[in-house]
C-alpha positions in Angstrom: 13.2 40.2 3.2 10.5 37.6 2.9 7.0 38.9 2.6 3.7 37.5 3.8 1.7 35.3 1.4 -1.8 34.4 0.6 -3.5 32.2 -2.0 -3.8 33.8 -5.4 -7.4 32.6 -6.0 -10.0 30.2 -4.8 -9.7 26.4 -4.9 -11.7 23.6 -3.3 -11.5 20.0 -2.3 -14.5 17.8 -1.6 -14.9 14.3 -0.2 -16.3 12.3 2.7 -15.8 13.4 6.3 -14.2 10.7 8.4 -16.5 10.6 11.4 -19.8 11.8 10.1 -19.6 10.2 6.7 -21.2 13.3 5.3 -20.1 15.0 2.0 -17.8 17.9 2.9 -16.1 20.7 1.0 -13.2 22.9 2.1 -12.3 26.0 0.0 -9.3 28.4 0.4 -9.8 32.1 -0.3 -7.3 35.0 -0.3 -7.1 37.2 2.8 -5.4 40.6 3.5 -2.0 41.0 5.2 -2.0 40.1 8.9 -5.3 38.2 8.8 -3.7 34.9 9.7 -5.5 31.6 9.0 -9.2 31.9 9.6 -11.8 29.1 9.3 -15.3 30.2 8.2 -18.4 28.0 8.6 -20.3 28.9 5.5 -23.1 26.5 6.4 -24.1 28.4 9.5 -26.2 31.7 9.8 -23.8 34.7 9.7 -20.9 32.5 8.5 -19.1 32.6 11.9 -15.3 32.5 11.9 -12.6 31.2 14.2 -8.9 32.1 13.8 -6.5 29.2 13.9 -4.7 29.8 17.1 -3.8 27.6 20.1 -5.9 29.7 22.4 -9.0 28.6 20.4 -8.3 24.8 20.6 -11.1 23.1 22.5 -10.3 19.4 21.9 -7.2 17.4 21.1 -8.6 13.8 21.1 -7.8 12.1 17.7 -7.5 15.5 16.0 -7.2 19.2 16.8 -10.5 21.1 17.1 -10.8 24.9 17.3 -13.9 26.9 18.2 -15.1 30.4 18.9 -18.8 30.8 19.5 -20.8 28.9 16.9 -17.7 28.4 14.7 -16.5 24.9 15.5 -14.0 23.1 13.2 -12.6 19.6 13.8 -9.4 18.1 12.5 -7.7 21.3 11.3 -4.1 19.8 11.5 -3.8 18.5 8.0 -5.0 21.8 6.4 -2.8 23.8 8.7 0.2 21.6 7.9 -0.1 22.2 4.2 -0.6 26.0 4.7 2.5 26.1 6.9 4.6 24.2 4.4 3.4 26.4 1.5 4.2 29.6 3.6 0.6 30.8 3.4 0.3 33.4 6.2 -3.2 34.7 5.4 -6.1 32.7 4.2 -9.8 32.2 4.7 -10.6 28.5 4.9 -14.3 28.0 4.1 -16.1 24.9 5.5 -19.6 23.7 4.8 -19.6 21.6 8.0 -17.7 21.1 11.2 -15.4 18.4 9.7 -13.2 18.6 6.5 -13.0 15.7 4.0 -10.6 13.0 5.0 -9.3 12.4 1.5 -6.7 9.7 1.5 -5.8 10.4 5.2 -2.8 12.6 4.3 -2.3 16.3 3.7 -1.6 15.8 0.0 -5.1 16.7 -1.1 -4.9 20.0 0.8 -1.4 20.7 -0.5 -2.7 20.2 -4.1 -5.7 22.5 -3.4 -3.3 25.2 -2.3 -1.1 24.7 -5.4 -4.2 24.9 -7.6 -5.2 28.2 -6.0 -1.6 29.5 -6.3 0.4 31.5 -3.8 1.2 35.2 -4.1 3.4 37.6 -2.1 1.8 40.5 -0.2 3.2 43.9 1.0 3.8 43.1 4.7 7.0 41.3 6.0 6.6 37.7 6.9 6.6 36.9 10.6 8.9 34.1 11.9 9.4 33.0 15.5 12.0 30.9 17.1 12.5 30.7 20.9 15.6 32.1 22.5 15.8 29.0 24.7 14.4 25.4 24.5 10.6 25.1 24.9 9.2 21.9 26.3 5.8 20.1 26.3 6.2 16.7 28.0 4.0 14.1 29.7 3.8 10.3 29.8 5.7 8.8 27.0 5.5 12.0 24.9 8.2 14.7 24.7 8.1 17.6 22.3 10.9 20.1 22.4 11.7 23.1 20.2 15.3 24.3 20.2 16.4 27.7 18.8 17.4 27.9 15.1 17.1 31.2 13.3 17.6 29.6 9.9 14.9 26.9 9.4 12.4 24.5 10.9 13.8 20.9 11.1 12.1 18.0 12.8 13.5 14.8 14.3 10.7 12.4 15.3 10.5 8.9 16.7 7.3 6.9 17.2 6.5 3.5 18.7 3.3 1.4 18.4 3.5 -2.1 19.8 1.5 -3.9 17.1 3.3 -2.2 14.2 5.5 -4.5 12.1 8.1 -1.7 11.7 8.7 -0.3 15.2 10.0 2.0 16.3 10.0 4.4 13.4 12.3 7.4 13.0 12.6 10.2 10.5 14.8 13.3 10.3 13.1 16.0 8.2 16.0 18.4 7.5 14.0 21.5 6.6 10.4 22.5 6.1 10.3 23.5 2.5 7.4 23.4 0.1 8.7 20.9 -2.5 10.3 18.5 0.0 7.2 18.6 2.1 5.2 17.4 -1.0 7.6 14.5 -1.5 8.5 13.4 2.0 5.8 14.4 4.4 2.4 15.2 2.8 1.8 11.7 1.4 2.0 10.1 4.9 -1.5 8.8 5.7 -3.3 8.6 9.0 -3.4 5.3 10.8 -5.3 3.5 13.5 -4.9 0.4 15.6 -7.7 -2.1 14.9 -8.8 -2.3 18.6 -9.2 1.5 18.6 -11.1 1.4 15.3 -13.6 -1.1 16.8 -14.1 1.2 19.7 -14.7 4.3 17.5 -17.2 2.4 15.3 -19.0 1.3 18.5 -19.3 5.0 19.4 -20.9 5.8 16.0 -17.8 7.4 14.6 -15.6 6.6 11.5 -18.7 6.4 9.3 -16.7 7.8 6.4 -13.6 5.6 7.1 -12.2 3.1 4.6 -8.9 1.7 3.5 -8.9 4.6 1.0 -8.4 7.0 3.9 -6.2 5.2 6.5 -3.8 2.4 7.3 -4.9 -0.1 10.0 -2.4 -1.7 12.3 -3.6 -5.2 13.2 -1.8 -8.3 14.5 1.6 -7.2 13.5 0.6 -6.1 10.0 -0.4 -2.8 8.4 -3.5 -3.1 6.2 -4.0 -0.3 3.6 -4.9 0.2 0.0 -2.0 -0.1 -2.5 0.6 -0.8 0.1 2.7 1.6 2.2 4.0 4.7 0.6 7.1 4.7 2.9 8.4 2.0 5.2 8.2 4.6 8.0 4.9 6.2 6.8 3.5 6.4 10.4 6.3 8.7 11.7 6.1 10.9 8.6 2.4 11.3 9.3 3.2 12.3 12.9 5.6 14.9 11.5 2.9 16.2 9.2 0.5 16.6 12.2 3.2 18.4 14.2 3.8 20.9 11.4 0.1 21.7 11.4 -0.3 21.9 15.1 2.6 24.2 15.8 1.3 26.6 13.1 -1.4 27.4 15.7 1.3 29.7 17.2 0.0 32.1 14.6 3.1 32.5 12.4 5.8 30.6 10.6 8.0 28.7 13.0 11.8 28.2 12.9 13.7 25.9 15.2 14.8 22.3 15.8 11.8 20.3 16.8 12.6 17.0 18.6 9.5 14.9 19.0 9.3 11.6 20.9 5.9 9.8 20.5 4.2 13.1 19.7 0.4 13.7 19.7 -2.0 16.5 19.4 -2.2 17.3 23.2 1.5 18.1 23.5 1.9 19.6 20.0 -0.9 22.1 20.9 0.5 22.7 24.3 3.8 23.7 22.7 2.0 25.9 20.2 0.3 27.6 23.1 3.6 28.3 24.8 5.0 29.8 21.6 1.9 31.9 21.1 2.4 33.3 24.7 6.1 33.9 24.1 5.2 36.0 21.0 3.4 38.4 23.4 0.0 37.9 21.7 -2.8 39.4 23.7 -5.1 36.4 24.0 -8.0 38.5 25.3 -7.7 40.9 22.4 -7.6 37.9 20.0 -10.8 36.5 21.5 -12.6 39.8 21.1 
C-alpha cells in the first residue's frame, strides 16, 4: 500500500515575479497527514491560508488563481504540478506575496526545491482517484477528457498556435512518474505570442518578464534564451500545466488524460468535476 507523503524539511526558491516584477519567495514546509496542499500568505496579518482545491479557484486567465478570504495566490499551477509529480500529498506552501517567482518559466525550479527539501512517507494511505466513466470539459477548440485507468496517469496532448514554426505539436506522456517528469515535462517553459505580450505590457503586466523566463512566438519564429529545450516544448509545457491544474481535485489522479488545445479554464473545470465526484463536501471545505 502506498502511503501519503510530505516534504522532509523546509526549502525555498526566490526570484522575480512575472507580472509585478517584485522579488518573491516560495517555501515548502512539512504538513500532517490529510492536510492536502495549503498555500499560506506569510506577508499578511494572521498568515491566512487557502487550500489548493478547484472550489477555491477565482481566476483562470493566463494562470490559475486560488483565494479564500484574504489569502489570494496567483499562478499556482507550476508548483502544483511539481508537487503532484513528486507525490507530495501534504504540504504548506509559504508565499511572501500573491505571486510566486517565475524562475525560467518552467516547473523545474519548484521540482528542485522539493527535491532539496526531500520527500518522506507518512502513516496514512495515499488517496488516488480515477473516474468510473469518461469525464469531459469541452468548449471552443478545447477538449479535455479523463478516461478510467486504475494503474497510472498518462497524458496525450496536442496544441496549435498559428504563428508557431512547429505546429501542431503533440506529445504522449506515458506515465506521471517523478524521474521522467524531471526529464520530459518539468523543463518545458512558458510561452507567449508577441501580440499578446504587447497587450500585457500595455496593461502594466509582465514587469518581471524576460527571455530568461519565457519563449516568445513572433512572425513564425520562437525567440528564447539558449534555444528550445525540446522541439515540442510548448506542448510539454501544456502537459505540465494540466498536471498541476488537475491536482486541484485534492488527491493524486489516475487515468488517461486526452487534451486538445488545453488551457486553465477547462483544466480547472475538469478538476472541479473530479472533486465533486470524490464526494467532497465543498461547504465543509470552505468553513
